C-alpha positions as a Markdown table, in Angstrom:
| # | Residue | x | y | z |
|---|---|---|---|---|
| 1 | Met | 123.1 | 72.0 | 95.7 |
| 2 | Lys | 123.0 | 68.6 | 93.9 |
| 3 | Lys | 122.3 | 68.1 | 90.2 |
| 4 | Phe | 119.8 | 65.6 | 89.2 |
| 5 | Arg | 119.7 | 63.4 | 86.0 |
| 6 | Cys | 116.6 | 62.2 | 84.2 |
| 7 | Glu | 116.8 | 58.4 | 83.9 |
| 8 | Val | 114.8 | 58.4 | 80.7 |
| 9 | Cys | 116.7 | 61.0 | 78.5 |
| 10 | Asp | 119.8 | 61.9 | 80.6 |
| 11 | Tyr | 118.7 | 65.6 | 81.0 |
| 12 | Ile | 120.6 | 67.2 | 83.9 |
| 13 | Tyr | 118.8 | 69.6 | 86.2 |
| 14 | Asp | 121.4 | 72.0 | 87.4 |
| 15 | Pro | 120.0 | 74.1 | 90.3 |
| 16 | Glu | 122.4 | 77.0 | 89.5 |
| 17 | Glu | 120.7 | 77.3 | 86.1 |
| 18 | Gly | 117.2 | 76.3 | 87.1 |
| 19 | Asp | 114.7 | 75.8 | 84.3 |
| 20 | Pro | 113.6 | 79.3 | 83.3 |
| 21 | Asp | 111.5 | 78.1 | 80.4 |
| 22 | Ser | 109.3 | 76.2 | 82.9 |
| 23 | Gly | 109.3 | 79.0 | 85.5 |
| 24 | Ile | 112.0 | 77.5 | 87.7 |
| 25 | Ala | 114.4 | 80.3 | 88.7 |
| 26 | Pro | 118.1 | 79.9 | 88.9 |
| 27 | Gly | 119.2 | 78.9 | 92.4 |
| 28 | Thr | 116.2 | 76.6 | 93.0 |
| 29 | Ala | 117.1 | 73.3 | 94.6 |
| 30 | Phe | 115.6 | 70.2 | 93.0 |
| 31 | Glu | 113.7 | 69.5 | 96.2 |
| 32 | Asn | 112.0 | 72.9 | 96.0 |
| 33 | Ile | 110.7 | 72.4 | 92.4 |
| 34 | Pro | 106.9 | 71.9 | 92.4 |
| 35 | Asp | 105.8 | 68.2 | 92.2 |
| 36 | Asp | 104.0 | 68.8 | 88.9 |
| 37 | Trp | 107.2 | 69.9 | 87.2 |
| 38 | Ala | 108.2 | 67.7 | 84.2 |
| 39 | Cys | 111.5 | 67.1 | 82.5 |
| 40 | Pro | 111.8 | 69.8 | 79.8 |
| 41 | Ile | 113.1 | 67.2 | 77.3 |
| 42 | Cys | 111.0 | 64.1 | 77.6 |
| 43 | Gly | 108.2 | 65.1 | 80.0 |
| 44 | Val | 108.6 | 62.6 | 82.7 |
| 45 | Ser | 108.0 | 63.5 | 86.4 |
| 46 | Lys | 110.4 | 64.3 | 89.2 |
| 47 | Glu | 110.2 | 60.7 | 90.3 |
| 48 | Asp | 112.3 | 59.7 | 87.3 |
| 49 | Phe | 115.3 | 61.8 | 88.4 |
| 50 | Val | 118.2 | 60.6 | 90.4 |
| 51 | Pro | 121.0 | 62.5 | 92.1 |
| 52 | Val | 124.3 | 63.0 | 90.2 |
| 53 | Asp | 127.4 | 62.2 | 92.2 |
């Protein structure tokens, strides 16, 4: 599973860690996060994330 980076604040979403504080369980692929999820650091939407190579 790919990691994704927030273009605004550089937060990295790591699917192995998930985002437990926002209810996203470890092992959740970025594509499977609900569309209303927001960056836990700066609050932007999933649209502002890009894949990390």
